[in-house]
C-alpha positions in Angstrom: 16.7 8.8 6.9 18.8 9.0 3.7 16.5 6.8 1.7 13.5 8.9 2.6 15.4 12.2 1.9 16.2 11.0 -1.6 12.6 10.2 -2.3 11.5 13.5 -0.9 13.8 15.1 -3.5 12.4 13.0 -6.3 8.8 13.9 -5.3 9.7 17.6 -5.1 11.3 17.4 -8.6 8.2 15.6 -10.0 5.9 18.2 -8.6 8.0 21.0 -10.1 8.0 19.3 -13.5 4.2 18.9 -13.4 3.8 22.5 -12.6 6.1 23.5 -15.5 4.3 21.3 -18.0 0.7 21.7 -16.9 0.6 25.1 -15.1 -0.8 23.5 -12.0 1.1 22.4 -9.0 -0.3 19.3 -7.2 -0.9 19.8 -3.5 0.4 16.5 -2.1 -0.4 17.5 1.5 -4.1 17.6 0.5 -4.2 13.9 -0.5 -6.6 11.9 1.6 -5.1 8.4 1.2 -8.3 6.9 -0.1 -8.1 6.9 -3.9 -9.2 3.5 -5.2 -7.2 3.9 -8.4 -4.0 4.3 -6.5 -4.7 1.2 -4.4 -5.7 -0.8 -7.6 -2.3 0.0 -9.1 -0.5 -1.1 -5.9 -2.6 -4.3 -5.8 -1.4 -5.1 -9.3 2.2 -4.6 -8.1 2.6 -1.9 -10.7 5.1 -0.2 -8.4 8.4 0.5 -10.3 9.4 3.9 -9.1 7.2 3.9 -6.0 8.9 4.4 -2.7 9.6 1.2 -0.6 7.3 -1.1 -2.5 9.0 -1.8 -5.8 11.1 -4.7 -4.7 10.5 -8.3 -5.8 9.4 -9.2 -2.3 6.8 -6.4 -2.2 5.6 -7.3 -5.7 4.8 -10.8 -4.4 3.2 -9.5 -1.2 1.0 -6.7 -2.5 -1.4 -8.8 -4.7 -2.1 -11.0 -1.6 -2.2 -8.2 0.9 -4.4 -6.1 -1.4 -4.0 -2.8 0.4 -7.1 -0.6 0.5 -6.2 1.8 3.3 -3.3 3.8 4.7 -3.1 1.4 7.6 -2.6 -1.4 5.0 0.4 0.5 3.5 1.9 0.7 7.0 1.6 -3.0 7.4 3.0 -3.8 3.9 6.1 -1.7 4.6 6.6 -3.4 8.0 6.2 -6.9 6.8 9.1 -6.9 4.4 11.8 -6.2 7.0 14.4 -8.7 8.1 12.8 -8.9 11.6 9.4 -10.1 10.5 10.9 -12.3 7.7 13.3 -14.0 10.1 10.6 -14.3 12.7 8.4 -16.2 10.2 5.6 -13.6 10.5 5.0 -12.6 6.9 3.0 -15.7 5.6 1.1 -16.2 8.8 -0.1 -12.6 8.7 -1.1 -12.9 5.0 -2.9 -16.2 5.6 -4.8 -14.8 8.6 -5.7 -11.6 6.7 -7.1 -13.7 3.8 -9.0 -16.0 6.2 -6.9 -19.0 5.2 -6.0 -19.7 8.9 -7.6 -18.5 12.2 -6.0 -15.7 14.2 -4.3 -17.3 17.2 -2.0 -16.3 20.1 0.6 -18.3 21.8 -1.1 -17.2 25.1 -4.3 -15.2 25.8 -2.3 -12.5 27.5 -0.8 -11.6 24.1 -4.1 -10.6 22.5 -4.2 -6.9 23.6 -0.7 -6.3 22.2 -1.1 -8.3 19.0 -4.8 -8.0 18.1 -4.1 -5.2 15.6 -1.6 -7.3 13.7 -3.6 -10.6 13.8 -1.5 -12.3 16.4 2.0 -11.6 14.8 4.6 -9.1 15.8 5.2 -6.4 13.2 6.2 -3.2 15.1 9.0 -2.5 17.6 6.5 -1.1 20.1 4.9 -4.5 20.3 8.0 -5.9 21.9 7.5 -3.6 24.9 3.8 -4.5 25.0 4.4 -8.2 24.9 7.1 -8.0 27.6 4.7 -6.0 29.8 1.6 -8.1 29.3 3.2 -11.6 29.3 6.1 -11.1 31.7 5.3 -8.1 33.8 8.1 -6.0 32.5 8.2 -2.3 33.4 8.3 0.2 30.5 12.0 0.7 31.2 12.7 -3.1 31.2 10.8 -3.4 28.0 13.0 -0.7 26.4 16.1 -2.5 27.6 14.8 -5.7 26.0 14.0 -3.9 22.7 17.5 -2.5 22.6 19.1 -5.8 23.5 17.2 -7.6 20.7 18.5 -5.0 18.2 22.1 -6.1 19.0 25.3 -4.4 20.2 24.7 -5.2 23.8 27.2 -6.6 26.4 27.6 -10.3 26.4 25.1 -12.0 28.7 22.5 -9.3 28.4 20.1 -11.4 26.4 20.5 -14.4 28.7 19.7 -12.3 31.7 16.7 -10.8 30.1 15.5 -14.2 29.0 15.7 -15.4 32.6 13.8 -12.4 33.8 11.2 -12.8 31.1 10.5 -16.4 31.9 10.4 -15.8 35.6 8.1 -12.8 35.2 5.8 -14.8 32.9 5.8 -17.6 35.5 4.6 -15.2 38.1 1.6 -14.4 35.8 0.8 -18.1 35.4 2.4 -18.6 32.0 4.2 -22.0 31.5 7.9 -21.7 31.1 7.8 -23.5 27.7 5.3 -20.9 26.4 7.4 -18.0 27.7 10.5 -19.4 26.2 8.8 -19.8 22.8 7.5 -16.2 22.9 11.0 -14.9 23.8 12.5 -16.9 20.9 9.9 -15.2 18.6 10.9 -11.8 20.0 14.6 -12.6 19.5 14.1 -13.7 15.9 12.0 -10.5 15.2 14.3 -8.0 17.0 17.2 -7.9 14.5 15.7 -5.3 12.2 12.2 -4.0 12.3 10.3 -0.7 12.1 8.6 1.4 14.8 5.1 1.9 13.7 5.7 5.7 13.5 8.6 5.2 11.0 6.5 2.9 8.9 3.7 5.4 8.9 6.0 8.2 7.8 7.3 6.0 5.0 3.7 5.1 4.0 3.0 8.7 3.3 5.8 8.7 0.8 4.5 5.4 -0.7 1.1 6.9 -1.3 2.4 10.2 -2.6 4.8 8.6 -5.0 2.1 6.1 -6.1 -0.4 8.9 -6.7 2.2 10.7 -8.9 2.9 7.5 -10.9 -0.9 6.9 -11.3 -1.8 10.4 -12.5 1.5 11.9 -13.8 3.6 9.0 -15.1 
């Protein structure tokens, strides 16, 4: 990822400058992702120069999200993507996290796939889980759906998958209207979103660059 590579270069340069000026080289690989001072800085949206979280959108989200753990950083990165934004998942997640609205699911079968993210879809992997649990998709069919939702598929692919999804959900006792609504949510989400592993890799750079800003501005 070109964006990540540029930040890796910036971090490496910063570490070399610190060593040159202080005589000590920070061991970023030894950071444990639990420094409250780093998270306090992020909660205040003092993030100019910090990888992935210096945008205006992140500056608005971070004081409400109030990240305190590495997992929170993974969520923050994943929220501000076109997929979750277009799928109207950002504000419901924040309201549920803050206890301003109850966690809910369009159908009880969705709870295992979406429990971690308070009933909203944030990660690409959840597309496969939703398709499996609600519509009986195989892993292969779920991957076909994920790819189709990302675009660049032959005409008619989405329509065929929608029909298969609704029929599969019906076989599991899910009303067609509910299945169609879930599929519409998946379709809105699927344009551009992160796999959880990608978000986690980026979160490492978020924390390391935030630690550098906090202790070696």
